GURO-853882 format. One record per atom (N, C-alpha, C): residue in three letters; x, y, z. Coordinates in steps of 0.001 Angstrom, whole numbers, plus 500000, padded with zeros to 6 digits. Each point is the difference from the previous one (the first is absolute). Layout:
N
ALAXYZ ...
***
This chain:
301
UNK296567214947157444 UNK500665498709500209 UNK501182499902499052 UNK501196499666500521 UNK501151499920499127 UNK500002498697499223 UNK500918499893499041 UNK500016498834499118 UNK500222498715500795 UNK500896500051501000 UNK500281498800500786 UNK498758499502500723 UNK499289500916500653 UNK498806499605500743 UNK498943499445499068 UNK499850500593498804 UNK499014499521499044 UNK500282498552499607 UNK501290499689499793 UNK500374498633499629 UNK499640499023501113 UNK500283500393501263 UNK499712499109501124 UNK498506499777500152 UNK499221501066499900 UNK498549499867500112 UNK499472499094498902 UNK500515500179498777 UNK499538499175498891 UNK500322498532500241 UNK501157499742500598 UNK500384498620500260 UNK499141499359501074 UNK499668500773501026 UNK499222499452501105 UNK498515499930499704 UNK499522500928499201 UNK498565500104499753 UNK499706500006498502 UNK500148498869499340 UNK499836499972498548 UNK498604500372499548 UNK499012499847500848 UNK498630500295499583 UNK499591501435500273 UNK500932500796500584 UNK499650501365500371 UNK500775500972499132 UNK499298500889499339 UNK500649501020499176 UNK500415501161500880 UNK501291500365499950 UNK500497501131500784 UNK499853501247499145 UNK498775500562499985 UNK499690501107499103 UNK500361501339500601 UNK500538500901499204 UNK500327501337500448 UNK498754500798500350 UNK498832499534499556 UNK498766500731500289 UNK499380499588501321 UNK500578498992500666 UNK499427499525501262 UNK500109501066501067 UNK498953500177500800 UNK500004500936501109 UNK499335499361501186 UNK500202500605501176 UNK499343499479501185 UNK498502500086499858 UNK499531501059499367 UNK498563500211499908 UNK499307499147498973 UNK500763499281499161 UNK499353499205498955 UNK500611498610499917 UNK499880499207501089 UNK500564498656499970 UNK499173499091499119 UNK500609498891499595 UNK499213498997499295 UNK498940499484500959 UNK498835499585499514 UNK498903499637500889 UNK500272498795500881 UNK500902499128499603 UNK500314498840500831 UNK501411499545499677 UNK500646499246500915 UNK501348499519499724 UNK500029499170498722 UNK501117500104499268 UNK500098499291498731 UNK500201498511500192 UNK500342499600501210 UNK500142498577500264 UNK499517499738501424 UNK499555498781500250 UNK499518499661501331 UNK501178499763500930 UNK500027500743501109 UNK501095499862500947 UNK499464499712501403 UNK498767499537500096 UNK499351499843501299 UNK500786499086500930 UNK500699499009499426 UNK500738499063500847 UNK501464500372500148 UNK500426501089499391 UNK501393500414500033 UNK500242500908501199 UNK500224499393501161 UNK500229500757501226 UNK501265499498500665 UNK500992500869500136 UNK501257499634500630 UNK499954500390501473 UNK500467499102500852 UNK499974500233501436 UNK501396499857500590 UNK500149500449501250 UNK501294499987500682 UNK500138498741500844 UNK500642498995499481 UNK500347498792500711 UNK499127499653501192 UNK500633499830501155 UNK499301499628501218 UNK499012501059500452 UNK500257501248499681 UNK499071501075500380 UNK498628499740499391 UNK499979499601498730 UNK498751499691499329 UNK499249501201499468 UNK500500501204500249 UNK499311501220499556 UNK500297500284498535 UNK499016500504499259 UNK500248500373498606 UNK501043501104499895 UNK500803499945498962 UNK501015501021499764 UNK499353501201499315 UNK500162501165500596 UNK499531501240499394 UNK501164500740499354 UNK499674501052499257 UNK501038500813499368 UNK499737501466500280 UNK501010500716500452 UNK499947501448500053 UNK500228500487498565 UNK499019500689499457 UNK500037500354498579 UNK501130500954499626 UNK500625500628500989 UNK501181500821499714 UNK501075499159499303 UNK499970498685500234 UNK500971499098499381 UNK500011500135498483 UNK498824500203499401 UNK499879500048498536 UNK499728501418499510 UNK500575500980500690 UNK499751501406499653 UNK500441500347498587 UNK500960499245499439 UNK500432500269498626 UNK498881499734498998 UNK498963499271500435 UNK498867499687499130 UNK498789500885500296 UNK500205501101500714 UNK498865500814500447 UNK499193500586498853 UNK500589500125498813 UNK499242500498498853 UNK499199498892499324 UNK500192498779500433 UNK499281498845499475 UNK499377499224501165 UNK499133500626500777 UNK499504499341501215 UNK499239498704499743 UNK499246499920498896 UNK499271498760499733 UNK500973498838499822 UNK501093500233499266 UNK501023498969499821 UNK500716499719501319 UNK500232501047500791 UNK500634499820501309 UNK499176499066500884 UNK498700500244500044 UNK499136499198500863 UNK499928498551499516 UNK499918499797498700 UNK499910498641499464 UNK501311499234500203 UNK501117500701499861 UNK501285499372500283 UNK500081499614501473 UNK499550500884500878 UNK499990499721501438 UNK499203498741500300 UNK498810499898499417 UNK499147498831500253 UNK500606498730499410 UNK500649500128498842 UNK500611498834499369 UNK501132499424500842 UNK500602500830500847 UNK501076499546500877 UNK499472499246501218 UNK498688499897500123 UNK499412499285501123 UNK499598500890501155 UNK500088501310499811 UNK499608500966501025 UNK498493500208499943 UNK499372500057501156 UNK498542500166500048 UNK499565501342500554 UNK500877500662500751 UNK499609501290500579 UNK501200500946500006 UNK499703501286500056 UNK501049500998499860 UNK499834501106501032 UNK501088500743500145 UNK499988501234500776 UNK500320501125499025 UNK499212501056500047 UNK500180501083499041 UNK501049500992500473 UNK500584500699499013 UNK500935501097500262 UNK499750501046498932 UNK498848500659500088 UNK499577500924498959 UNK499017499329499060 UNK499223500822499307 UNK498948499471499127 UNK500217500360498531 UNK501168500486499653 UNK500371500258498601 UNK499011500905499284 UNK499457500970500722 UNK499094500960499380 UNK498565499532499899 UNK499701498800500445 UNK498637499470499942 UNK499236500371501262 UNK498699499905499954 UNK499202500115501210 UNK500084498670500755 UNK499725499994501284 UNK499994498724500724 UNK499036498994499381 UNK498855500481499509 UNK499022499098499378 UNK500559499366498728 UNK500673500810499172 UNK500606499474498777 UNK501116499014500318 UNK500793500338501004 UNK501105499133500386 UNK499478498656500497 UNK498968500039500830 UNK499412498765500526 UNK499424499149498878 UNK499371500635499010 UNK499434499255498874 UNK501097499313499189 UNK501134500688499834 UNK501114499409499254 UNK500595498813500751 UNK500072500111501316 UNK500489498869500795 UNK499060498809499875 UNK498700500257500098 UNK499028498905499883 UNK500099499321498648 UNK500233500782498957 UNK500109499429498662 UNK501183499039499885 UNK501001500216500847 UNK501179499123500002 UNK499924498938501090 UNK498834499891500669 UNK499814499010501064 UNK500908500282501199 UNK500161501290500313 UNK500772500439501151 UNK499107500806500932 UNK500456500176501242 UNK499313500886500921 UNK501027500781500811 UNK499634501190500390 UNK500864500831500835 UNK499642499749501459 UNK500974499587500788 UNK499763499758501420 UNK500589501109500871 UNK500857500809499412 UNK500649501068500749 UNK500370501118499039 UNK500092501223500528 UNK500421501119499154 UNK500890500938500797 UNK501011500531499321 UNK500818501066500565 UNK499418501328499514 UNK499963500975500892 UNK499424501302499653 UNK500875501098500582 UNK499791501229499567 UNK500863501099500393 UNK499664500609501354 UNK501020500523500658 UNK499856500613501319 UNK498987501144499987 UNK500078500873499023 UNK499118501176499981 UNK498529499610499963 UNK499679498946499265 UNK498602499568499951 UNK499560499424501342 UNK500866499214500639 UNK499658499496501331 UNK499775501154500975 UNK500834501025499891 UNK499958501111500948 UNK498866500966499713 UNK499776500321498738 UNK499069501076499639 UNK498703499510499354 UNK500037498834499381 UNK498836499507499252 UNK499741498523500296 UNK499829499637501265 UNK499817498575500322 UNK498792499377499321 UNK498957500788499752 UNK498816499451499328 UNK500343499516498593 UNK500925500694499334 UNK500390499581498649 UNK500767498686500039 UNK500776499777501066 UNK500725498741500148 UNK499014498854500200 UNK499021500238500849 UNK498985498977500269 UNK499225499662498738 UNK499624501028499247 UNK499240499777498768 UNK500808499186498998 UNK501292500316499866 UNK500848499267499056 UNK500141498543500418 UNK500219499760501291 UNK500170498632500483 UNK498740499181499791 UNK498847500600500250 UNK498748499269499826 UNK499766499681498527 UNK500344500917499112 UNK499842499748498570 UNK500929498871499550 UNK501210499974500559 UNK500955498954499642 UNK499681498669500670 UNK499288500062501117 UNK499725498793500760 UNK501124499631500948 UNK500895500960500301 UNK501144499735500867 UNK499629500199501463 UNK500403499046500820 UNK499753500094501443 UNK501051500858500694 UNK501247499839499574 UNK501108500699500639 UNK500387501238499204 UNK500199501112500702 UNK500403501255499364 UNK501183500547500785 UNK501085500281499303 UNK501191500332500749 UNK500900501046499400 UNK500975500368500822 UNK500985501021499679 UNK501364499336499931 UNK500738500262498917 UNK501285499327499799 UNK501193500888500320 UNK499765501249500336 UNK501114500910500309 UNK499459501112500876 UNK500681500262501129 UNK499565501101500864 UNK500864501221499712 UNK499395501151499703 UNK500786501194499653 UNK500940500409501137 UNK501266500178499656 UNK500982500487500965 UNK501177500550499220 UNK500780500841500652 UNK501140500639499351 UNK501288499498500630 UNK500884499443499177 UNK501247499479500529 UNK499779498715500771 UNK500804499792501030 UNK499876498789500806 UNK498678500006500760 UNK499424498817500148 UNK498754499841500748 UNK500299500182501486 UNK499204500837500688 UNK500284500364501378 UNK498890499544500951 UNK500278500132501292 UNK498987499680501009 UNK498781500891499840 UNK500211501253499630 UNK498873500905499771 UNK499162499527498815 UNK500661499519498938 UNK499270499445498847 UNK499158498808500434 UNK500563499159500845 UNK499282498813500467 UNK498743500391500774 UNK500109501015500836 UNK498836500427500777 UNK498924500612499103 UNK500405500745498983 UNK499033500537499037 UNK499328498862499247 UNK500789498995499640 UNK499445498851499280 UNK498977499270500854 UNK500297499824501280 UNK499057499327500897 UNK498654500724500014 UNK500055501323500152 UNK498755500780500030 UNK499256499891498680 UNK500725500109498901 UNK499364499911498679 UNK499415498611499769 UNK500748498971500310 UNK499537498644499721 UNK498749499657500808 UNK499964500411501252 UNK498788499774500794 UNK498811500758499411 UNK500257501211499530 UNK498940500792499356 UNK499521499332498720 UNK500943499584499167 UNK499635499348498736 UNK499267498696500271 UNK500495499255500990 UNK499380498723500330 UNK498568500162500467 UNK499763501052500767 UNK498640500262500490 UNK499066500321498834 UNK500483500826499072 UNK499179500367498845 UNK499719498801499110 UNK501017499170499769 UNK499811498835499139 UNK499068498982500661 UNK500132499818501306 UNK499124499062500696 UNK498546500450499898 UNK499762501300500094 UNK498638500524499865 UNK499428499703498620 UNK500902499851499012 UNK499570499680498640 UNK500002498503499717 UNK500231499184501022 UNK499986498546499818 UNK501289499432499451 UNK501105500755500128 UNK501277499576499444 UNK501056499893501094 UNK501174499468499621 UNK501107499881500934 UNK501206500776499484 UNK500461500969500782 UNK501205500755499653 UNK501245499206500383 UNK501055500155499182 UNK501284499389500341 UNK501134500916499584 UNK501151499782500616 UNK501223500703499620 UNK501021498981499516 UNK500603500301498867 UNK501034499167499386 UNK501361500576500393 UNK500773499233500786 UNK501311500515500404 UNK500927500113498797 UNK500926500962500051 UNK500808500264498815 UNK501495500104500263 UNK500446499545501170 UNK501430499865500216 UNK500695501163500669 UNK499340501150500127 UNK500615501139500679 UNK499605500056501479 UNK499063499154500417 UNK499453500084501361 UNK500839499317501095 UNK500856498998499687 UNK500702499309501090 UNK501156500793500623 UNK499760501272500262 UNK500958500835500729 UNK499943499582501469 UNK501143499847500612 UNK500034499560501388 UNK499310501004500916 UNK499184499462500895 UNK499270500811500966 UNK500234499409501388 UNK499375500604501005 UNK500207499539501380 UNK499567498556500185 UNK498932499613499308 UNK499464498648500144 UNK499811499395498614 UNK501100499527499428 UNK499925499428498659 UNK500340501031498935 UNK499160500100498997 UNK500197500954498905 UNK498767500877499863 UNK500095500996499118 UNK498840500860499774 UNK498858499237499335 UNK500320498908499309 UNK498921499151499486 UNK499256499352501162 UNK500726499546501009 UNK499351499469501207 UNK499129501070500656 UNK500513501214500058 UNK499248501105500604 UNK498669500198499276 UNK500034499961498669 UNK498777500195499218 UNK499021498852500229 UNK500503498784499974 UNK499113498847500188 UNK499351500048501382 UNK500799500264501022 UNK499477500035501365 UNK499082501198500244 UNK500238501102499280 UNK499239501219500239 UNK498690500094499246 UNK499779499105499054 UNK498764500032499226 UNK498997498996500541 UNK498738500313499805 UNK498906499152500469 UNK499978498710499177 UNK500145498846500636 UNK500044498738499247 UNK498746499734499170 UNK498884500551500416 UNK498755499804499266 UNK499916500900498773 UNK500610501172500091 UNK499890500989498928 UNK501140499922498992 UNK501156499540500440 UNK501199500050499156 UNK500653498623499923 UNK500058499474498793 UNK500742498767499737 UNK501229500358499173 UNK500813499019499694 UNK501246500254499294 UNK500206499006498860 UNK500741500471499021 UNK500443499161498887 UNK501514499901500109 UNK500497498805500243 UNK501446499842500082 UNK500586499865498601 UNK500798500991499618 UNK500817499855498804 UNK501279499317500467 UNK500184498766499576 UNK501092499198500540 UNK501362500610499668 UNK500164500536498792 UNK501287500609499656 UNK500264501235500856 UNK498984500864500147 UNK500214501240500763 UNK500044499732501501 UNK499710498783500402 UNK500226499581501383 UNK501410499430500138 UNK500378499167499051 UNK501280499292500051 UNK501188500927499738 UNK499883500896499011 UNK501115500868499619 UNK500533500824501176 UNK499154500618500821 UNK500528500787501125 UNK500617499156501110 UNK499780498690499970 UNK500592499127501004 UNK499014499359500945 UNK498701500130499731 UNK498969499389500840 UNK499690498603499467 UNK499755499067500886 UNK499620498638499614 UNK498504499998499683 UNK499603499783498737 UNK498577500079499654 UNK499142498942500677 UNK500548498811500209 UNK499237498954500696 UNK499817500355501469 UNK501052500498500626 UNK499919500384501415 UNK499014501143500199 UNK499953500933499067 UNK499064501119500107 UNK498565499499499959 UNK499715499052499134 UNK498660499420499928 UNK499636499280501291 UNK500963499263500533 UNK499737499274501249 UNK499819500955501179 UNK500655501135499945 UNK499936500980501091 UNK498637500669500086 UNK499333500161498839 UNK498728500712499965 UNK498919499163499314 UNK499587498903500610 UNK498966499162499368 UNK498707500786499800 UNK499423499820498829 UNK498744500658499692 UNK500118501397499439 UNK501182500609500067 UNK500137501377499512 UNK500337500059498510 UNK500727499004499520 UNK500370499982498579 UNK499010499111499250 UNK499171500620499172 UNK498978499260499258 UNK500365499803498525 UNK501020500734499536 UNK500404499961498598 UNK501516499869499923 UNK500480499516498854 UNK501445499861499814 UNK500396500299498569 UNK501149500699499849 UNK500660500127498710 UNK501179499053499971 UNK499999499103499044 UNK501045498997499851 UNK501065500565499067 UNK501174500261500564 UNK501047500696499253 UNK501337499703500666 UNK501094499944499214 UNK501292499602500549 UNK501122500731499265 UNK501218499848500521 UNK501165500627499364 UNK501083498958499766 UNK500892500313499078 UNK501005499046499554 UNK501007499669501097 UNK500591498802499940 UNK501070499654500940 UNK501141501011499892 UNK500584500322501138 UNK501134500920500020 UNK499628501448500236 UNK498721500357499837 UNK499572501374500269 UNK500002500213501504 UNK500640501062500441 UNK500121500265501430 UNK498686500479500595 UNK499770499637501246 UNK498834500457500741 UNK500370501247500819 UNK498970500637500579 UNK500248501126500886 UNK499553501343499450 UNK499559500041498758 UNK499564501262499409 UNK498622500399500504 UNK499843501279500330 UNK498707500560500389 UNK499467500942498925 UNK500466499812498776 UNK499610500897498908 UNK498588499763499501 UNK499477498803500231 UNK498678499678499465 UNK500018499736498513 UNK501177499670499471 UNK500112499726498573 UNK501182499102499697 UNK499950499338498845 UNK501069499132499531 UNK499898499935498482 UNK501104500180499276 UNK499935499936498539 UNK499367498702499502 UNK499234500098498925 UNK499360498825499426 UNK501007498891499712 UNK501201500392499568 UNK501012499012499611 UNK500482499152501170 UNK499736500453501236 UNK500439499261501176 UNK498885499160500604 UNK498824500023499405 UNK498886499212500508 UNK499975498636499317 UNK499421499030500691 UNK500184498600499582 UNK498693499289499712 UNK500097499010499132 UNK498928499017499841 UNK499824499298501344 UNK498750499753500394 UNK499752499338501276 UNK500591498586499966 UNK500728499674501060 UNK500705498722500051 UNK501439500092499555 UNK500389501166499440 UNK501382500198499561 UNK500679501131500762 UNK499368500439501083 UNK500530501113500771 UNK500457499581501379 UNK499819500902500973 UNK500534499788501343 UNK498966499559501039 UNK498742500290499775 UNK498974499769501017 UNK499725498512500194 UNK499826499593501248 UNK499610498629500338 UNK498475499917499874 UNK499527499688498814 UNK498565500061499730 UNK499170498959500743 UNK500468498757500180 UNK499188499076500804 UNK499747500524501413 UNK501027500610500606 UNK499843500556501345 UNK499011501157499991 UNK500108500875499004 UNK499087501147499902 UNK498572499529499786 UNK499803499046499114 UNK498652499541499708 UNK499380499242501171 UNK500814499263500722 UNK499494499316501188 UNK499516501020501024 UNK500781501050500207 UNK499615501053500941 UNK498776500756499509 UNK499932500243498697 UNK498868500734499430 UNK498697499240500190 UNK500037498701499729 UNK498791499200500171 UNK499555499988501452 UNK500959499840500917 UNK499666499938501423 UNK499489501332500531 UNK500482501110499428 UNK499640501315500533 UNK498726500574499381 UNK499466499332498977 UNK498720500428499448 UNK500051500858498754 UNK501108499935499249 UNK500036500717498716 UNK498914499430499094 UNK499238500889499396 UNK498853499576499191 UNK500293499989498508 UNK500705501040499517 UNK500279500105498573 UNK501492500180499755 UNK500489499267499001 UNK501413500009499645 UNK500130500504498563 UNK500817501049499816 UNK500179500568498671 UNK501470499948499604 UNK500288499326498906 UNK501329500071499419 UNK500166501394499401 UNK501082500658500349 UNK500315501294499383 UNK501375499898499385 UNK500059499961498686 UNK501262499842499293 UNK500480501365499514 UNK501121500443500542 UNK500592501267499568 UNK501351499768499327 UNK500221498781499518 UNK501218499699499252 UNK499915500667498623 UNK501104500036499251 UNK499966500623498674 UNK499169499230498972 UNK499666498741500286 UNK499301499151499017 UNK498841499251500656 UNK498977500720500487 UNK498929499327500733 UNK499223498978499188 UNK499800500231498717 UNK499201499065499197 UNK500612498612500003 UNK501330499933499915 UNK500671498697500026 UNK500317499523501411 UNK500066500906500973 UNK500390499620501357 UNK498829499637500897 UNK498802500444499682 UNK498842499652500831 UNK499711498489499968 UNK499973499345498829 UNK499684498559499994 UNK500917499138500865 UNK501343500164499947 UNK500815499164500888 UNK499794500326501478 UNK499679501245500310 UNK499686500343501391 UNK498747499265500447 UNK498986499976499141 UNK498757499295500323 UNK500261498506500157 UNK500828499441499115 UNK500305498573500106 UNK500694499682501328 UNK500940500856500414 UNK500691499783501264 UNK499012500075501176 UNK499157501006499994 UNK499038500159501097 UNK499082498780500131 UNK499651499421498871 UNK499131498832500022 UNK500635498777500632 UNK501320499998500088 UNK500721498830500519 UNK500445500163501452 UNK499673501127500631 UNK500434500225501387 UNK499300499035500944 UNK500784499321500809 UNK499459499074500989 UNK500598500317501372 UNK499194499855501021 UNK500504500162501370 UNK499167499171500960 
***
């Protein structure tokens, strides 16, 4: 943890010591302060605000402090992006110690393909219902052939996860909206996968950046998108990129960017999104997450 982050944690959590000896495997036995009533929700949607833990990756060497800071911000549940060298059991125990729970996890392609039992075991240890893939392996531009391979893989992964009592999902990443005969290759993937086996997580930024309307996409496929990443880009940044990436410096605090969030949230609620995760990839997530949460709490439609 750098000096800046330590100062912020100390300011937000005066009763919590940010010790260099803290590890995922040895959390404090209980939260240092009662936060049972500290739950932030999304305006009219009414759903609790979750956090994709990648947002606080700079604190990965201090996971106990990361989790307590997350809970202090009013977040009640998280989506994982790696376990920082801990076992799933140790990671789950550290989350419980901070009064958090994992509702979703991102996992690697190779494990889904070659070791699905290990994915199921990890999800059950974490208590996560949703297990998903955030990037589909491909070389260069995403092609129609890549889309067809993804369809076959996703149906296979979905079948294996369903047998284990879980739900597989794919997180779109901005390279998929290549024009196809009927819509885009993202449409091809959604239409080609079994609705029962494969759900989706809409990353709003990676939907918006290539030029797709995130609210319209949700309305087009009711019931298919069960998760959401809340993320935006600064005013003036051009759309149309299929790179699947954007510099951190061009990403925005929610409510200060380009996305029409009331419209997106209205569509998300109507289409059946279950879990919403703020994912902050700005250069200063510790200071930028709270105003994003405050904005989300005020959304009305």
